[in-house]
Backbone as numpy.savetxt, mean C-alpha at the origin, in Angstrom:
# Nx Ny Nz CAx CAy CAz Cx Cy Cz
-11.80 -7.22 -21.42 -11.54 -7.31 -19.98 -10.06 -7.00 -19.71
-9.79 -6.05 -18.83 -8.41 -5.66 -18.55 -7.70 -6.76 -17.77
-6.41 -6.85 -17.97 -5.59 -7.86 -17.32 -5.30 -7.44 -15.88
-5.57 -8.34 -14.94 -5.21 -8.08 -13.56 -3.71 -8.30 -13.38
-3.08 -7.34 -12.75 -1.64 -7.49 -12.48 -1.44 -8.17 -11.13
-0.31 -8.84 -11.00 0.02 -9.61 -9.80 1.18 -8.96 -9.06
0.98 -8.72 -7.76 2.00 -8.07 -6.93 2.34 -8.95 -5.74
3.59 -8.86 -5.30 4.07 -9.56 -4.10 4.94 -8.60 -3.32
4.81 -8.59 -2.01 5.70 -7.80 -1.16 7.03 -8.52 -0.99
8.11 -7.78 -1.05 9.45 -8.34 -0.82 10.19 -7.42 0.15
9.96 -7.59 1.46 10.59 -6.71 2.45 12.11 -6.86 2.45
12.83 -5.86 2.96 14.28 -5.98 3.10 14.65 -7.25 3.86
15.68 -7.91 3.40 16.10 -9.19 3.96 17.59 -9.13 4.26
17.99 -9.70 5.38 19.41 -9.68 5.75 20.26 -10.43 4.74
19.70 -11.43 4.09 20.43 -12.21 3.08 20.12 -11.62 1.71
20.93 -10.66 1.28 20.63 -9.94 0.05 20.77 -10.83 -1.18
21.67 -11.80 -1.15 21.82 -12.69 -2.29 20.58 -13.56 -2.47
20.07 -14.07 -1.36 18.84 -14.86 -1.43 17.68 -14.00 -1.92
17.63 -12.76 -1.46 16.56 -11.86 -1.90 16.63 -11.61 -3.40
17.84 -11.47 -3.92 17.99 -11.27 -5.37 17.48 -12.47 -6.14
17.82 -13.66 -5.66 17.33 -14.87 -6.33 15.81 -14.95 -6.26
15.26 -14.60 -5.11 13.81 -14.64 -4.95 13.13 -13.64 -5.85
13.69 -12.44 -5.95 13.11 -11.42 -6.82 13.08 -11.89 -8.27
14.17 -12.50 -8.73 14.21 -13.00 -10.10 13.26 -14.17 -10.29
13.14 -15.01 -9.27 12.20 -16.14 -9.34 10.77 -15.63 -9.46
10.43 -14.63 -8.65 9.10 -14.04 -8.73 8.86 -13.44 -10.12
9.84 -12.78 -10.64 9.73 -12.17 -11.96 9.45 -13.25 -13.01
10.19 -14.34 -12.94 10.01 -15.44 -13.88 8.66 -16.12 -13.71
8.10 -16.09 -12.49 6.82 -16.75 -12.22 5.63 -15.92 -12.69
5.87 -14.71 -13.21 4.79 -13.89 -13.73 4.35 -12.76 -12.84
5.10 -12.49 -11.78 4.78 -11.36 -10.91 5.04 -10.06 -11.66
4.10 -9.12 -11.55 4.22 -7.84 -12.26 4.79 -6.73 -11.39
4.55 -6.81 -10.08 4.94 -5.72 -9.17 5.57 -6.31 -7.92
6.72 -5.78 -7.53 7.32 -6.10 -6.24 7.16 -4.88 -5.34
6.49 -5.06 -4.21 6.31 -3.96 -3.27 7.30 -4.04 -2.14
7.79 -2.90 -1.70 8.75 -2.83 -0.59 8.18 -1.93 0.50
7.98 -2.46 1.70 7.43 -1.66 2.80 8.51 -0.86 3.51
8.07 0.13 4.28 8.99 0.86 5.15 8.26 1.21 6.44
8.78 0.74 7.54 8.19 1.05 8.85 9.27 1.69 9.71
9.93 0.90 10.56 11.05 1.42 11.35 12.18 0.40 11.37
12.37 -0.25 10.21 13.51 -1.13 10.01 14.40 -0.54 8.94
14.95 -1.39 8.10 15.76 -0.90 6.97 14.87 -0.08 6.05
15.40 1.01 5.53 14.59 1.88 4.68 14.24 1.18 3.37
13.17 1.62 2.74 12.73 1.01 1.48 13.54 1.47 0.29
14.09 2.67 0.36 14.72 3.27 -0.82 15.98 2.51 -1.24
16.85 2.20 -0.29 18.07 1.48 -0.66 17.73 0.10 -1.20
16.70 -0.53 -0.61 16.28 -1.86 -1.05 15.71 -1.81 -2.46
14.94 -0.77 -2.77 14.39 -0.61 -4.11 15.49 -0.42 -5.15
16.51 0.35 -4.78 17.63 0.52 -5.69 18.33 -0.79 -5.98
18.48 -1.61 -4.93 19.10 -2.92 -5.11 18.25 -3.81 -6.00
16.95 -3.83 -5.76 16.07 -4.66 -6.58 16.05 -4.19 -8.03
16.19 -2.89 -8.24 16.25 -2.38 -9.62 17.43 -2.97 -10.37
18.53 -3.22 -9.65 19.74 -3.73 -10.30 19.68 -5.23 -10.59
18.82 -5.96 -9.87 18.83 -7.42 -10.02 17.58 -7.94 -10.73
16.70 -7.04 -11.20 15.51 -7.44 -11.95 15.49 -6.71 -13.28
14.63 -7.19 -14.18 14.58 -6.60 -15.52 13.21 -6.07 -15.91
12.14 -6.70 -15.42 10.82 -6.42 -15.94 9.83 -5.88 -14.90
9.87 -6.39 -13.68 8.83 -6.05 -12.71 8.84 -4.58 -12.35
7.64 -4.07 -12.06 7.53 -2.73 -11.50 7.90 -2.80 -10.03
8.56 -1.78 -9.55 8.99 -1.71 -8.15 8.20 -0.60 -7.46
7.49 -0.97 -6.40 6.63 0.00 -5.72 7.07 0.20 -4.28
7.27 1.44 -3.89 7.46 1.76 -2.47 6.09 1.67 -1.82
5.97 0.78 -0.84 4.64 0.52 -0.32 4.65 0.38 1.21
4.72 1.47 1.92 4.66 2.84 1.42 5.74 3.65 2.11
6.06 4.82 1.53 6.95 5.76 2.19 6.12 6.70 3.06
6.40 6.79 4.36 5.65 7.70 5.23 5.90 9.16 4.83
4.84 9.94 4.74 5.00 11.31 4.25 5.70 12.21 5.26
5.74 11.83 6.53 6.32 12.70 7.56 7.85 12.61 7.63
8.44 11.54 7.14 9.86 11.29 7.40 10.79 11.91 6.36
10.24 12.44 5.28 11.04 13.10 4.26 10.34 14.39 3.86
11.09 15.40 3.46 10.43 16.58 2.92 9.78 16.20 1.59
8.76 16.92 1.17 8.12 16.60 -0.12 9.10 16.63 -1.29
9.99 17.62 -1.30 10.94 17.71 -2.41 11.89 16.52 -2.41
12.32 16.08 -1.21 13.20 14.91 -1.16 12.46 13.66 -1.62
11.20 13.53 -1.27 10.42 12.40 -1.75 10.36 12.39 -3.27
10.14 13.57 -3.85 10.09 13.67 -5.32 11.44 13.34 -5.94
12.53 13.83 -5.34 13.88 13.54 -5.85 14.17 12.04 -5.77
13.80 11.45 -4.64 14.03 10.02 -4.45 13.28 9.20 -5.49
12.02 9.56 -5.72 11.22 8.84 -6.72 11.84 8.96 -8.10
12.30 10.17 -8.44 12.93 10.35 -9.75 14.21 9.53 -9.86
14.94 9.42 -8.75 16.17 8.63 -8.76 15.91 7.15 -8.95
14.94 6.60 -8.19 14.64 5.17 -8.33 14.06 4.89 -9.71
13.25 5.82 -10.23 12.70 5.62 -11.56 13.80 5.58 -12.60
14.84 6.39 -12.40 15.97 6.41 -13.34 16.75 5.10 -13.30
17.11 4.65 -12.09 17.95 3.45 -12.02 17.17 2.19 -12.38
15.83 2.23 -12.27 15.02 1.08 -12.66 14.55 1.16 -14.10
14.94 2.21 -14.80 14.58 2.42 -16.21 13.06 2.51 -16.39
12.46 3.31 -15.50 11.04 3.59 -15.65 10.12 2.53 -15.07
10.60 1.83 -14.03 9.80 0.74 -13.45 9.35 1.04 -12.02
9.32 2.30 -11.64 9.03 2.64 -10.25 7.64 3.23 -10.09
6.98 2.88 -8.97 5.73 3.52 -8.56 5.90 3.97 -7.12
5.55 5.22 -6.87 5.69 5.80 -5.54 4.43 5.58 -4.73
4.55 4.83 -3.64 3.45 4.66 -2.71 3.67 5.50 -1.48
2.67 6.26 -1.08 2.76 7.14 0.08 1.72 6.76 1.12
2.00 7.09 2.36 1.03 6.86 3.43 1.36 7.71 4.63
0.39 7.87 5.52 0.60 8.71 6.70 1.15 7.91 7.87
1.22 6.57 7.75 1.67 5.73 8.84 0.75 5.97 10.05
1.32 6.11 11.24 0.52 6.35 12.44 1.33 7.09 13.47
0.70 7.64 14.48 1.42 8.44 15.47 2.48 7.65 16.22
2.28 6.34 16.41 3.29 5.56 17.15 4.64 5.62 16.45
4.63 5.47 15.12 5.88 5.48 14.36 6.33 6.91 14.08
5.41 7.76 13.65 5.78 9.12 13.25 6.36 9.90 14.43
5.69 9.82 15.58 6.16 10.57 16.75 7.17 9.76 17.57
6.95 8.44 17.65 7.82 7.62 18.49 9.13 7.26 17.85
9.19 7.26 16.54 10.42 6.89 15.84 11.06 8.09 15.13
10.25 8.82 14.38 10.79 9.95 13.62 10.83 11.25 14.42
10.10 11.30 15.53 10.12 12.51 16.34 9.46 13.70 15.68
8.44 13.42 14.86 7.72 14.48 14.14 6.27 14.45 14.59
5.68 15.62 14.78 4.29 15.69 15.20 3.37 15.09 14.13
2.46 14.24 14.57 1.50 13.61 13.65 0.32 14.56 13.49
0.51 15.56 12.64 -0.53 16.58 12.46 -0.93 16.70 10.99
-2.15 17.11 10.77 -2.69 17.42 9.45 -2.37 16.37 8.39
-2.71 15.10 8.62 -2.36 14.07 7.64 -2.97 14.33 6.26
-4.18 14.84 6.21 -4.80 15.09 4.90 -4.12 16.23 4.17
-3.90 17.32 4.88 -3.24 18.46 4.25 -1.84 18.12 3.79
-1.12 17.40 4.60 0.23 17.00 4.21 0.21 16.09 2.98
-0.71 15.15 2.95 -0.78 14.24 1.82 -1.05 15.00 0.52
-2.02 15.92 0.57 -2.32 16.72 -0.62 -1.09 17.53 -1.04
-0.43 18.15 -0.08 0.76 18.95 -0.40 1.85 18.10 -1.05
2.11 16.92 -0.48 3.18 16.08 -1.00 2.87 15.64 -2.43
1.64 15.25 -2.68 1.26 14.84 -4.04 1.49 15.99 -5.02
0.98 17.16 -4.68 1.10 18.31 -5.59 2.56 18.72 -5.79
3.35 18.69 -4.73 4.76 19.08 -4.85 5.54 18.07 -5.69
5.31 16.79 -5.46 6.00 15.77 -6.25 5.76 15.98 -7.74
4.53 16.21 -8.11 4.22 16.37 -9.53 4.81 17.65 -10.11
4.88 18.71 -9.31 5.54 19.93 -9.77 7.02 19.68 -10.01
7.65 18.96 -9.08 9.08 18.67 -9.21 9.34 17.84 -10.45
8.53 16.80 -10.68 8.75 15.93 -11.84 8.52 16.66 -13.16
7.65 17.68 -13.14 7.44 18.50 -14.36 8.54 19.54 -14.53
9.44 19.59 -13.56 10.56 20.55 -13.55 10.05 21.99 -13.54
8.98 22.23 -12.82 8.54 23.60 -12.59 9.36 24.20 -11.46
9.52 25.51 -11.48 10.13 26.16 -10.33 9.21 25.95 -9.13
9.78 25.48 -8.05 8.95 25.01 -6.95 8.48 26.17 -6.08
7.20 26.47 -6.24 6.52 27.42 -5.38 5.22 26.74 -4.93
5.02 26.75 -3.61 3.84 26.04 -3.09 3.37 26.72 -1.82
2.10 27.03 -1.79 1.49 27.63 -0.61 0.37 26.70 -0.16
0.76 25.66 0.56 -0.19 24.63 0.91 -0.63 24.66 2.35
-1.28 23.58 2.75 -1.82 23.48 4.10 -0.71 23.38 5.14
0.36 22.63 4.82 1.44 22.44 5.79 2.82 22.77 5.23
2.93 22.88 3.92 4.23 23.18 3.33 4.14 24.46 2.49
5.03 25.41 2.80 5.10 26.65 2.04 6.53 26.78 1.52
6.64 26.80 0.20 7.95 26.79 -0.45 7.97 27.89 -1.51
9.00 28.77 -1.51 10.08 28.90 -0.53 9.52 29.22 0.86
10.27 28.83 1.87 9.84 29.01 3.24 9.80 30.50 3.58
8.64 31.01 4.01 8.59 32.41 4.42 9.33 32.61 5.73
9.88 33.78 5.91 10.64 34.02 7.13 12.01 33.38 7.01
12.51 32.88 8.11 13.85 32.28 8.09 14.88 33.32 7.71
15.81 32.94 6.87 16.86 33.87 6.44 16.37 34.82 5.37
15.27 34.43 4.71 14.79 35.25 3.61 15.54 35.01 2.32
16.46 34.03 2.31 17.29 33.78 1.13 16.75 32.66 0.25
15.71 31.98 0.70 15.16 30.91 -0.12 14.58 31.45 -1.42
14.76 30.69 -2.50 14.22 31.10 -3.79 13.69 29.87 -4.52
12.72 30.04 -5.41 12.16 28.90 -6.13 13.23 28.23 -7.01
13.35 26.95 -6.89 14.29 26.16 -7.68 13.52 25.11 -8.47
14.16 24.56 -9.48 13.58 23.43 -10.19 14.58 22.29 -10.22
14.09 21.09 -10.39 14.94 19.91 -10.39 16.03 20.04 -11.44
17.26 19.84 -11.03 18.39 20.00 -11.95 18.35 18.93 -13.04
18.14 17.69 -12.64 18.11 16.59 -13.60 16.76 16.50 -14.29
16.77 15.99 -15.51 15.52 15.75 -16.23 15.04 14.35 -15.87
13.88 14.22 -15.22 13.39 12.89 -14.84 13.15 12.01 -16.06
13.30 10.74 -15.87 13.00 9.81 -16.96 11.54 9.93 -17.36
10.66 10.11 -16.37 9.23 10.33 -16.62 8.75 11.48 -15.75
7.90 12.31 -16.30 7.34 13.38 -15.46 6.04 12.95 -14.81
5.56 11.76 -15.14 4.36 11.22 -14.51 4.70 9.86 -13.90
5.41 9.87 -12.80 5.67 8.65 -12.06 4.37 8.25 -11.35
3.93 7.00 -11.49 2.68 6.60 -10.83 2.75 6.82 -9.33
1.70 7.38 -8.77 1.68 7.75 -7.36 0.45 7.13 -6.69
0.71 6.28 -5.72 -0.33 5.56 -5.00 -0.38 6.05 -3.55
-1.55 5.93 -2.94 -1.70 6.32 -1.54 -2.38 5.17 -0.79
-1.78 4.79 0.34 -2.41 3.83 1.25 -3.36 4.61 2.14
-4.64 4.30 2.07 -5.65 5.06 2.81 -6.72 4.13 3.34
-7.19 4.42 4.57 -8.28 3.65 5.17 -9.46 4.54 5.55
-9.17 5.69 6.15 -10.23 6.57 6.60 -10.98 7.20 5.43
-12.24 7.61 5.64 -13.05 8.15 4.54 -12.48 9.41 3.91
-11.96 10.32 4.72 -11.43 11.57 4.16 -10.18 11.32 3.34
-9.30 10.46 3.85 -8.07 10.15 3.12 -8.37 9.35 1.86
-9.35 8.46 1.92 -9.73 7.69 0.74 -10.33 8.61 -0.32
-11.15 9.56 0.11 -11.71 10.54 -0.83 -10.61 11.34 -1.51
-9.63 11.79 -0.73 -8.50 12.53 -1.28 -7.73 11.68 -2.29
-7.53 10.41 -1.95 -6.82 9.50 -2.84 -7.55 9.34 -4.16
-8.86 9.14 -4.10 -9.64 8.99 -5.32 -9.62 10.26 -6.17
-9.47 11.40 -5.52 -9.41 12.67 -6.25 -8.06 12.89 -6.93
-6.96 12.57 -6.24 -5.65 13.04 -6.69 -4.66 11.97 -7.13
-4.76 10.77 -6.58 -3.70 9.78 -6.80 -3.96 8.94 -8.05
-2.90 8.28 -8.50 -3.05 7.32 -9.60 -3.62 6.01 -9.09
-3.33 5.68 -7.82 -3.80 4.41 -7.30 -4.06 4.47 -5.80
-4.82 3.51 -5.34 -5.23 3.40 -3.93 -4.82 2.04 -3.40
-4.24 2.02 -2.18 -3.81 0.78 -1.54 -4.55 0.65 -0.22
-5.70 -0.03 -0.21 -6.41 -0.28 1.04 -5.83 -1.50 1.74
-6.25 -1.74 2.96 -5.83 -2.91 3.73 -7.07 -3.58 4.31
-7.00 -4.88 4.54 -8.15 -5.66 5.02 -9.31 -5.55 4.03
-8.99 -5.62 2.76 -9.97 -5.38 1.71 -10.78 -6.65 1.42
-12.10 -6.56 1.60 -13.01 -7.63 1.23 -13.93 -7.06 0.14
-13.78 -7.52 -1.09 -14.51 -6.85 -2.18 -16.01 -6.81 -1.99
-16.60 -7.88 -1.44 -18.05 -7.92 -1.27 -18.53 -6.95 -0.20
-17.66 -6.52 0.70 -18.05 -5.61 1.78 -17.44 -4.22 1.65
-16.58 -4.03 0.64 -15.79 -2.79 0.55 -16.65 -1.55 0.45
-17.77 -1.64 -0.27 -18.61 -0.45 -0.45 -19.17 0.07 0.86
-19.39 -0.81 1.83 -19.94 -0.36 3.11 -18.94 0.50 3.87
-17.67 0.35 3.56 -16.61 1.11 4.25 -16.17 2.31 3.42
-15.93 2.08 2.12 -15.27 3.10 1.30 -16.10 3.61 0.12
-17.26 3.03 -0.11 -18.02 3.37 -1.32 -18.33 4.84 -1.46
-18.85 5.47 -0.40 -19.22 6.88 -0.49 -18.00 7.77 -0.67
-16.91 7.46 0.04 -15.69 8.27 -0.08 -15.11 8.18 -1.49
-15.09 6.99 -2.06 -14.58 6.83 -3.42 -15.44 7.58 -4.42
-16.75 7.55 -4.22 -17.65 8.26 -5.13 -17.41 9.77 -5.06
-17.27 10.30 -3.83 -17.03 11.74 -3.69 -15.70 12.14 -4.32
-14.65 11.35 -4.07 -13.35 11.69 -4.62 -13.31 11.58 -6.13
-13.94 10.54 -6.66 -13.95 10.34 -8.11 -14.68 11.49 -8.82
-15.70 12.05 -8.18 -16.44 13.16 -8.78 -15.56 14.39 -8.97
-14.49 14.51 -8.17 -13.58 15.66 -8.27 -12.31 15.32 -9.05
-12.21 14.11 -9.54 -10.98 13.62 -10.16 -10.81 14.20 -11.57
-9.57 14.62 -11.88 -9.27 15.13 -13.22 -9.28 13.99 -14.23
-9.90 14.20 -15.40 -9.88 13.16 -16.44 -8.47 12.80 -16.87
-7.53 13.72 -16.70 -6.14 13.47 -17.10 -5.51 12.34 -16.31
-6.03 12.06 -15.12 -5.46 11.01 -14.29 -5.85 9.62 -14.74
-6.96 9.50 -15.46 -7.45 8.19 -15.83 -8.12 7.49 -14.65
-8.59 6.27 -14.84 -9.27 5.53 -13.75 -8.31 5.26 -12.59
-8.87 5.20 -11.39 -8.08 4.92 -10.19 -7.69 3.45 -10.15
-6.39 3.19 -10.04 -5.92 1.82 -9.83 -6.20 1.43 -8.37
-6.49 0.16 -8.14 -6.71 -0.33 -6.79 -5.84 -1.57 -6.57
-5.05 -1.53 -5.48 -4.17 -2.63 -5.12 -4.73 -3.31 -3.89
-5.11 -4.58 -4.00 -5.71 -5.28 -2.86 -5.46 -6.77 -2.99
-5.51 -7.46 -1.86 -5.31 -8.90 -1.86 -5.08 -9.41 -0.45
-4.21 -10.42 -0.31 -3.94 -10.99 1.00 -3.17 -12.28 0.88
-3.12 -13.07 1.96 -2.42 -14.36 1.91 -3.01 -15.24 0.80
-2.13 -16.01 0.13 -2.56 -16.80 -1.02 -1.98 -18.20 -0.97
-2.82 -19.19 -1.27 -2.39 -20.57 -1.48 -3.39 -21.22 -2.41
-2.92 -22.12 -3.24 -3.76 -22.77 -4.24 -3.74 -24.27 -4.03
-4.93 -24.90 -3.95 -4.98 -26.35 -3.81 -6.33 -26.83 -3.35
-6.51 -28.13 -3.38 -7.78 -28.73 -2.98 -7.94 -28.83 -1.47
-6.84 -28.73 -0.75 -6.90 -28.89 0.71 -5.96 -27.89 1.38
-6.25 -26.62 1.20 -5.36 -25.58 1.73 -6.08 -24.56 2.60
-7.39 -24.72 2.80 -8.12 -23.69 3.53 -7.62 -23.53 4.97
-6.97 -24.56 5.50 -6.41 -24.43 6.86 -5.31 -23.38 6.92
-4.75 -23.01 5.75 -3.70 -21.99 5.71 -4.23 -20.61 6.11
-5.53 -20.43 6.07 -6.09 -19.14 6.50 -5.78 -18.88 7.97
-5.64 -19.94 8.74 -5.37 -19.81 10.17 -4.03 -19.12 10.43
-3.12 -19.16 9.46 -1.80 -18.56 9.64 -1.87 -17.06 9.84
-2.98 -16.46 9.44 -3.09 -14.99 9.51 -3.79 -14.51 10.78
-4.14 -15.40 11.68 -4.86 -14.99 12.89 -4.06 -14.00 13.73
-2.82 -14.34 14.04 -2.02 -13.46 14.89 -1.81 -12.10 14.24
-1.58 -12.11 12.93 -1.36 -10.87 12.18 -2.59 -9.97 12.25
-3.76 -10.55 11.99 -4.98 -9.75 12.04 -5.28 -9.27 13.46
-4.99 -10.12 14.45 -5.22 -9.70 15.83 -4.36 -8.50 16.21
-3.13 -8.48 15.72 -2.25 -7.34 15.97 -2.87 -6.05 15.44
-3.36 -6.09 14.21 -3.90 -4.88 13.59 -5.27 -4.50 14.18
-6.15 -5.48 14.25 -7.50 -5.20 14.74 -7.49 -4.88 16.23
-6.61 -5.55 16.99 -6.61 -5.40 18.44 -5.59 -4.44 19.00
-4.41 -4.38 18.40 -3.32 -3.67 19.06 -2.67 -2.54 18.30
-3.15 -2.22 17.11 -2.49 -1.19 16.31 -3.17 0.16 16.57
-2.57 0.93 17.46 -3.15 2.22 17.78 -3.88 2.21 19.11
-4.19 3.39 19.60 -4.94 3.51 20.84 -6.36 2.99 20.65
-7.05 2.76 21.74 -8.38 2.15 21.67 -9.32 2.91 20.74
-9.29 4.23 20.79 -10.21 5.01 19.96 -9.55 5.54 18.69
-8.32 5.07 18.37 -7.61 5.54 17.19 -7.08 4.39 16.34
-7.76 3.25 16.42 -7.33 2.09 15.64 -8.16 2.03 14.36
-7.55 2.49 13.25 -8.27 2.58 11.98 -8.68 1.19 11.47
-7.84 0.19 11.75 -8.12 -1.17 11.27 -9.33 -1.74 12.02
-9.41 -1.47 13.29 -10.55 -1.93 14.07 -11.84 -1.30 13.54
-11.75 -0.03 13.16 -12.93 0.66 12.63 -13.39 0.02 11.33
-12.44 -0.34 10.46 -12.80 -1.00 9.20 -13.55 -2.30 9.48
-13.01 -3.10 10.39 -13.63 -4.39 10.69 -15.02 -4.21 11.28
-15.19 -3.20 12.10 -16.53 -2.92 12.63 -17.50 -2.57 11.51
-17.05 -1.73 10.60 -17.93 -1.32 9.49 -18.27 -2.49 8.59
-17.42 -3.49 8.53 -17.71 -4.69 7.77 -18.88 -5.48 8.36
-19.23 -5.18 9.60 -20.30 -5.90 10.24 -19.88 -6.76 11.41
-18.57 -6.73 11.73 -18.05 -7.51 12.84 -17.87 -6.61 14.08
-18.92 -5.91 14.45 -18.83 -4.91 15.51 -18.42 -5.53 16.84
-19.16 -6.52 17.30 -18.87 -7.09 18.62 -17.55 -7.84 18.62
-17.25 -8.53 17.52 -15.99 -9.28 17.44 -14.78 -8.34 17.48
-14.89 -7.22 16.77 -13.78 -6.27 16.74 -13.52 -5.69 18.13
-14.59 -5.38 18.85 -14.44 -4.85 20.21 -13.81 -5.89 21.13
-14.26 -7.13 20.99 -13.74 -8.19 21.85 -12.27 -8.45 21.58
-11.89 -8.50 20.30 -10.48 -8.71 19.95 -9.63 -7.58 20.53
-10.10 -6.35 20.41 -9.33 -5.22 20.93 -9.22 -5.28 22.45
-10.31 -5.58 23.12 -10.28 -5.68 24.59 -9.28 -6.73 25.04
-9.32 -7.88 24.43 -8.42 -8.97 24.81 -6.97 -8.62 24.50
-6.74 -8.05 23.34 -5.37 -7.75 22.93 -4.74 -6.70 23.84
-5.49 -5.64 24.11 -4.96 -4.57 24.95 -4.79 -5.00 26.40
-5.51 -6.06 26.78 -5.35 -6.61 28.14 -4.20 -7.61 28.22
-3.54 -7.84 27.09 -2.40 -8.75 27.07 -2.74 -10.18 26.71
-4.01 -10.46 26.40 -4.43 -11.82 26.06 -4.38 -12.01 24.54
-3.18 -12.02 23.99 -3.04 -12.00 22.53 -3.48 -13.30 21.87
-3.19 -14.42 22.50 -3.61 -15.70 21.92 -5.12 -15.80 21.86
-5.77 -15.37 22.93 -7.23 -15.41 22.97 -7.82 -14.41 21.98
-7.16 -13.27 21.82 -7.62 -12.28 20.85 -7.58 -12.86 19.44
-6.48 -13.55 19.12 -6.35 -14.16 17.80 -7.44 -15.20 17.56
-7.77 -15.95 18.61 -8.80 -16.98 18.49 -10.16 -16.37 18.19
-10.38 -15.08 18.55 -11.68 -14.44 18.36 -11.81 -13.77 16.98
-10.75 -13.78 16.19 -10.87 -13.23 14.84 -11.91 -14.05 14.08
-12.93 -13.41 13.51 -13.98 -14.17 12.83 -13.44 -14.95 11.63
-13.94 -16.17 11.46 -13.53 -16.98 10.31 -13.86 -16.27 9.00
-14.98 -15.56 8.98 -15.37 -14.86 7.76 -14.39 -13.76 7.40
-13.76 -13.14 8.41 -12.75 -12.12 8.14 -11.49 -12.77 7.59
-11.10 -13.89 8.16 -9.94 -14.62 7.66 -10.14 -15.02 6.20
-11.31 -15.54 5.90 -11.57 -15.95 4.52 -11.64 -14.74 3.58
-12.36 -13.72 4.01 -12.58 -12.57 3.13 -11.33 -11.80 2.78
-10.35 -11.76 3.69 -9.13 -10.99 3.44 -8.00 -11.86 2.89
-8.33 -13.08 2.45 -7.30 -13.97 1.90 -7.75 -14.50 0.55
-6.82 -15.11 -0.15 -7.08 -15.76 -1.43 -6.53 -17.17 -1.34
-7.24 -18.02 -0.64 -6.77 -19.37 -0.34 -7.88 -20.36 -0.67
-7.59 -21.28 -1.61 -8.59 -22.25 -2.00 -8.20 -22.91 -3.30
-9.15 -23.64 -3.90 -8.85 -24.31 -5.16 -9.07 -23.36 -6.33
-8.80 -23.83 -7.53 -8.87 -22.98 -8.72 -10.25 -22.36 -8.91
-11.28 -23.17 -8.75 -12.64 -22.68 -8.97 -13.00 -21.58 -7.97
-12.64 -21.82 -6.71 -12.92 -20.84 -5.66 -12.18 -19.53 -5.94
-10.91 -19.63 -6.30 -10.12 -18.43 -6.54 -10.59 -17.68 -7.78
-11.05 -18.40 -8.77 -11.57 -17.73 -9.96 -12.78 -16.87 -9.60
-13.66 -17.41 -8.75 -14.82 -16.64 -8.30 -14.40 -15.45 -7.44
-13.43 -15.64 -6.58 -12.95 -14.55 -5.72 -12.36 -13.43 -6.58
-11.58 -13.80 -7.58 -10.97 -12.79 -8.43 -12.01 -12.05 -9.26
-13.08 -12.72 -9.61 -14.17 -12.04 -10.32 -14.77 -10.96 -9.42
-14.86 -11.23 -8.11 -15.38 -10.23 -7.18 -14.42 -9.04 -7.08
-13.11 -9.32 -7.06 -12.14 -8.24 -7.03 -12.25 -7.38 -8.28
-12.33 -8.04 -9.43 -12.41 -7.30 -10.68 -13.68 -6.44 -10.73
-14.79 -7.00 -10.24 -16.06 -6.27 -10.24 -15.98 -5.00 -9.41
-15.17 -5.00 -8.32 -15.04 -3.82 -7.48 -13.95 -2.87 -7.98
-13.33 -3.16 -9.13 -12.37 -2.24 -9.71 -10.93 -2.48 -9.34
-10.64 -3.60 -8.67 -9.25 -3.91 -8.34 -8.48 -4.18 -9.62
-7.31 -3.59 -9.73 -6.48 -3.75 -10.93 -5.17 -4.47 -10.64
-4.73 -4.45 -9.37 -3.50 -5.14 -8.97 -3.84 -6.02 -7.78
-3.66 -7.33 -7.94 -3.93 -8.28 -6.87 -2.61 -8.57 -6.16
-2.53 -8.14 -4.93 -1.29 -8.31 -4.16 -1.43 -9.50 -3.21
-0.51 -10.45 -3.33 -0.64 -11.67 -2.54 0.61 -11.91 -1.71
0.40 -12.66 -0.65 1.49 -13.17 0.18 1.42 -14.70 0.12
2.32 -15.33 -0.65 2.25 -16.79 -0.77 2.51 -17.47 0.57
1.57 -18.33 1.00 1.71 -19.02 2.28 1.60 -20.53 2.13
1.52 -21.00 0.90 1.42 -22.43 0.66 2.74 -23.14 0.83
2.71 -24.47 0.71 3.93 -25.26 0.90 4.93 -25.06 -0.23
4.44 -24.68 -1.42 5.32 -24.41 -2.56 4.94 -23.04 -3.13
5.47 -21.97 -2.54 5.04 -20.62 -2.91 5.22 -20.29 -4.39
6.33 -20.72 -4.98 6.58 -20.37 -6.38 5.59 -21.09 -7.29
5.34 -22.37 -7.00 4.34 -23.09 -7.78 2.99 -22.40 -7.67
2.63 -22.00 -6.46 1.35 -21.33 -6.26 1.28 -20.02 -7.05
2.38 -19.28 -7.09 2.39 -18.04 -7.86 2.16 -18.31 -9.35
2.80 -19.35 -9.85 2.63 -19.68 -11.27 1.18 -20.09 -11.56
0.60 -20.91 -10.69 -0.79 -21.33 -10.88 -1.73 -20.13 -10.73
-1.46 -19.30 -9.73 -2.30 -18.12 -9.52 -2.24 -17.19 -10.74
-1.06 -17.06 -11.32 -0.92 -16.26 -12.54 -1.80 -16.82 -13.65
-1.84 -18.15 -13.76 -2.69 -18.79 -14.76 -4.17 -18.48 -14.50
-4.56 -18.51 -13.23 -5.96 -18.21 -12.89 -6.28 -16.76 -13.21
-5.36 -15.87 -12.92 -5.56 -14.46 -13.23 -5.77 -14.25 -14.73
-5.04 -14.99 -15.52 -5.08 -14.80 -16.99 -6.18 -15.61 -17.66
-6.86 -16.47 -16.89 -7.89 -17.33 -17.47 -9.10 -16.52 -17.92
């Protein structure tokens, strides 16, 4: 039986000294992966470089870098740089984000997310292999045709520490999930309930896996949620109501909310519609109250040892290889240590 790895998100923090202590504490508690998000706050790259300097063992994952905000070659260069300063402990996570951030913050058209994702993956791997960069893809053509006409194929000047940096994709929609299963080293879904996952992603994963190169090996899956361990902690699930209401109800336009679609496919059709209606009407507290208890439970890892052991068996059965948690208990570090024990049991 393969060992499940343990991941925790560590977003950029204004108190960098405290963050360094926390990162080392997590490392000592048995955490295998520290993930760093990037939305429209402090960038993930500088934070990852800092974490590389203050940790020794944990893998550092960009989770995720939006594909629209950097050129593919710059993304590849950045990954090679973080992998170098972390001494081979970096994993590149990519995602398409959404039109609100891509167009509203970066000022870039949110077009061809699938084509761009495929192009970025292929270009990154060419750069890391130090091939002369020539690419005629769906959205990126390198060297750029037209322009001055002076562009020429180049290869990365530095020799990367690794030419196969692990590459993960955050994907929810069926086409993007299929692409991820075909090309990426790992998949990062959201709102993942192992017992219901096949109803949402099963067919897409099967199609993508059928086209997957054997050289890539099995697809890694990163999934989890809020975590607390104890005999009387189930009330901690309530802490995620507002968060889920934001995603299910308010993330994206009414007909472009990917998270709402996932929840509907899980079988919460009427609840998802009601949460969205209430949230978009400004009734956020009422929207949070309508989040189904079964969704709160399914997307979290909160309970006693026996309960969590059974939940982790369900994750393992669905192919999850990295369990990502957000400690929400009264003693987060203790919970991480106990959870690590349960993972290894």
